N, C-alpha and C positions, 0 to 999 in steps of 0.2 A: 725317718732315719736321718741323722745329720751327716753331712759329707765329711769324710775323713781323708786326710792327706796321706799319701803313701810316703815312705821314707826313702826307698831306693830309686835311682833314676839315672839320668844321663851321666855317664862316666863311672858308675858304680861297678863293682866287680861282678859281672853276670856270667852266665854259662860260657860265653866265648872266651872270657878272660880266664875262667877256670880251666877250660880245655887247653888254652895256650900254656898255662902253668904246668899242666900235666904233659903237654907235648914237648915242652923244651925245658931242660934243666935250668934252675935259677929263677923260675917264676915269670918268664915272659919277655926278657930282653929289654930293648930300648923302649918299647911301647909301654911297658909297666911303669916307667918313671913318668910318663905323660899323663897317666890316669890319676885323676883326683881321688883321694880316699873317700870311702862311702860315707863316713861321718861328715866330712866337709860337704858332700853333695846333699846330705839330708838338710843341712843348714841352709845351703844355697837354694835349694828347691822351694823354700818358703817364699822368698821374694820373687823367684822366677814364676811361681804359680800366680802370684799377684800381678805381675807385669804381663804374662801371657794371657791372663783372664780379662784384661782391660778391653772395653768395647771399641777400640780403635787400634790400628797397626802400630807396633813399636819396633825399634831396630832389632830387638832380640827375637822378634817374631819371624825374621827373615830366614832363621835357621832352626827355630824351635817351635813346637806347637804343644798344645795340651790335649791329652787323650783322656776322656772320661770313660771309666769302666767300672764294673761291679765285681767284687770279689767272688769267685766261683764257689768258695766254701763259706765265707762269712756273710756275704750279701752287702758288705760295706761298699760305699761309693768312694771312688778314687779319682784324682785328677793328676795325671802323670806327664810331666814335661819330658818331651822326647825330640831328638834332632830329626829333621826330615830333609828330603830333597825332592823337588818337583821335577818330574820327567816331561819330555816333550808331548807325550800323549795326555798330560793333565793328571796322571796318577802321582801319588806321593810314595816315596820309599822311606822306611824307618828301620834302623837296626833294632832288633828285639832280643837283647841279651839279658834283660832282667826278668824278674818273676811276673811283671805286669802282663807279659805276652800270654801267660797261661790263662788269663781271664778273657782272652779274645776267642771268638769262634769264626771259622771261615764263613763268610757270607752274612753274618749277623751284623747289621749296622750299629755303630756307636757314635756318640756325639764327640766331635773334636772342636777345639778352638784354634783357628788358623787366621792370623793377621787381623785379629779383632772380630772375627765373625764365628758364630756357632754354626757348625755344619754337621750333617750326617755323613759318615764315611763307612764304606764297606771294606773290612780287612780281608786280605788274602795272605795266609801264613805260608811263606816260602821255606821249604825245608829240604828239597832235593839239592844235593851238593852242586851239581852243574848250574842249576838255576840260581842258587845262592851266589855262586861265583860271579855270574853275570850281573845280578842285582847289586852285589857289593862293588863291582867295578863301576856300574852306573851311578851308584850313590856317591862313590869316591869322586868321580868326575864332576858331579853336580854340586857337591858340598865338601870340598877338600878340607875345610876347617874341621868338621865333625869327624871325617875320616881319620884324622890324627888320633882319635880316641878309640878306634876299633883295633884292638890287638891283632885280629886276623889279617889286618892290612899292614902290620908292622909299623904302627904309628903314622900311616899315611905315606910311608916310603915305598910301599910295594902296591902296585895296582892289582896284583894277582895273589890271592892268599894261598898258603901252603895246603895242598889237598889233604894231608893227614890231619893237620890242625883243624881244617874245616869240618872233616868228618867227625872228629872228636867234639868240636863245638856243637855240632847238630845233635850228637849223642847227649850232650848236657842240656839240650833245649834251645840252643840259639836258633833264631829265625829272622828273616827279614820280613817286614810287613809291607805289602803292597796295598795301598789305600785307593779305593775308587770313590770319588765324591759322589753322593747321591744326586741324581738329576743332571748328571753330566756324563752321558754315554756310558 
């Protein structure tokens, strides 16, 4: 089966953005203007995949990685560029506001490409609102650039998401993904 590239990615309107649109009149406030449109991201993801898939570290790889996953319904292979933040304990955090997260299963390793290396990583899907708040704050502190594109953090201007908007985002499928690299504790 040939590898097919997915269209939605970093910056596309996922469940967290949909939840914010529902939670606040006018479609999301100041953070909405910072989100690149989905069509633009589909175009930008093509060279991002090429850059992130190189067998050596690139400047883009300091904040982005590729997640290889298989469609749960179609069986198609995807390579999804996603932002990440490395935590002091060696785990990685990724905001999962897109449909790609639905293809992950807690505890089932997937291949990622991180800084020029292909690795196996075990995802843990965080959906508890209290734990989500903690992981969002950790992510924001470790990768403030990417945090600007997470509407729940009000475009990076707020370290603490609105609890009502967070619950709504979880209802629409928003998750944080905590990755444990295989062979590392």
